[in-house]
C-alpha positions in Angstrom: -17.6 12.9 42.8 -19.0 9.7 41.6 -22.3 8.4 43.0 -22.0 4.9 41.5 -21.6 2.1 44.0 -19.3 -0.8 43.7 -21.3 -4.0 43.5 -20.1 -7.5 44.3 -20.5 -10.4 41.9 -24.0 -11.2 41.0 -25.4 -14.3 42.6 -27.3 -16.5 40.1 -30.9 -17.6 40.8 -30.7 -20.7 42.9 -32.6 -22.7 40.2 -30.4 -21.7 37.3 -28.0 -24.5 36.4 -24.6 -22.9 36.0 -22.1 -25.2 37.8 -20.2 -27.8 35.8 -19.8 -31.2 37.3 -16.2 -30.6 38.5 -17.3 -27.4 40.4 -20.4 -29.2 41.8 -18.1 -32.0 43.0 -15.8 -29.6 44.7 -18.6 -27.7 46.3 -20.2 -30.9 47.7 -17.0 -32.8 48.5 -18.3 -35.7 46.3 -16.5 -37.4 43.4 -17.8 -36.5 40.0 -18.7 -40.2 39.4 -20.8 -40.1 42.5 -22.7 -37.2 41.1 -23.3 -39.1 37.8 -24.6 -42.0 39.9 -27.0 -39.8 41.8 -28.2 -38.3 38.5 -28.7 -41.8 37.0 -30.7 -42.9 40.1 -32.8 -39.7 39.9 -31.7 -38.3 43.3 -30.7 -35.1 41.6 -31.6 -33.9 38.1 -29.1 -31.4 36.8 -29.7 -29.3 33.7 -28.1 -30.3 30.5 -26.2 -28.3 27.9 -26.9 -28.8 24.2 -23.9 -31.2 24.1 -25.4 -33.2 27.1 -23.0 -31.9 29.8 -24.5 -31.6 33.3 -25.0 -28.2 34.8 -26.0 -28.0 38.5 -28.0 -25.2 40.1 -27.3 -24.0 43.7 -30.4 -25.9 44.7 -28.9 -29.0 43.2 -25.7 -28.4 45.2 -27.7 -28.1 48.4 -29.6 -31.3 47.6 -26.3 -33.1 46.9 -25.0 -32.0 50.3 -28.1 -33.3 51.9 -27.8 -36.7 50.1 -24.1 -36.8 51.2 -25.0 -36.1 54.8 -27.7 -38.8 54.9 -25.5 -41.4 53.3 -22.7 -40.6 55.7 -25.0 -41.6 58.6 -25.4 -45.0 57.0 -28.7 -44.5 55.2 -28.8 -46.3 51.9 -29.7 -44.6 48.6 -33.3 -46.1 48.6 -33.7 -44.7 52.1 -32.4 -41.3 51.0 -34.8 -41.3 48.1 -37.7 -42.0 50.4 -36.6 -39.3 52.8 -36.4 -36.8 50.0 -39.8 -37.8 48.8 -41.3 -37.3 52.3 -39.6 -34.0 52.7 -41.1 -32.9 49.4 -44.6 -34.0 50.6 -44.2 -32.1 53.8 -43.2 -29.0 51.9 -46.2 -29.3 49.6 -48.6 -29.9 52.6 -47.2 -26.9 54.5 -47.7 -24.8 51.4 -51.3 -26.1 51.1 -52.0 -25.4 54.8 -50.8 -21.8 54.3 -53.1 -21.4 51.3 -56.1 -22.8 53.3 -55.3 -20.5 56.2 -55.3 -17.6 53.9 -58.6 -18.6 52.3 -60.1 -19.1 55.7 -59.1 -15.7 56.9 -60.5 -14.1 53.7 -63.8 -16.0 54.1 -64.0 -14.9 57.8 -63.3 -11.3 56.8 -66.0 -11.5 54.1 -68.5 -13.0 56.5 -67.8 -10.4 59.2 -68.3 -7.6 56.5 -71.5 -9.2 55.4 -72.8 -9.5 58.9 -72.2 -5.9 59.8 -74.3 -4.9 56.8 -77.0 -7.6 57.1 -80.5 -7.1 58.5 -81.4 -10.7 57.9 -83.7 -12.7 60.2 -81.0 -15.3 60.5 -78.4 -14.2 63.0 -75.1 -15.9 62.5 -72.6 -15.3 65.3 -68.9 -15.9 65.2 -67.1 -16.9 68.3 -63.6 -18.1 69.2 -63.4 -21.7 70.2 -61.2 -23.0 73.0 -58.7 -24.3 70.5 -58.1 -20.9 69.0 -60.0 -21.6 65.8 -63.3 -20.1 64.7 -66.8 -21.5 64.9 -70.0 -20.2 63.2 -73.3 -20.6 65.0 -76.5 -19.7 63.0 -79.5 -18.8 65.1 -82.9 -18.5 63.6 -85.7 -16.4 65.1 -88.9 -18.2 65.7 -92.2 -16.9 64.4 -93.9 -14.6 66.7 
């Protein structure tokens, strides 16, 4: 009795350029010349073979579909370019916010650990604010 499993076709990494222009055109419903134009305008940047042929990744295919959807609603190519730039900025900002939230949580954890071990005369206190964030209040004991 064989224990090997039958596996389906391997799906390439979404960033690896494997699709020739004719396949990319078929997958997106766009004419190959349109794909060349989008490449020339910098809306999509497919990989290149040694001979200069275009190779599209799955991510490129998704981007081409998005461009096609936007242009079908009447948005011009310059408008599409701006929308794509703004989407890229939003993605970068969301990534940065996630990094900052992680850093803040780590700093709060470190502060709480320090406070539980501290016998300092300065008594910092953490409290939740009404907005759900954190605030730090530092109280100093007066001289007695």
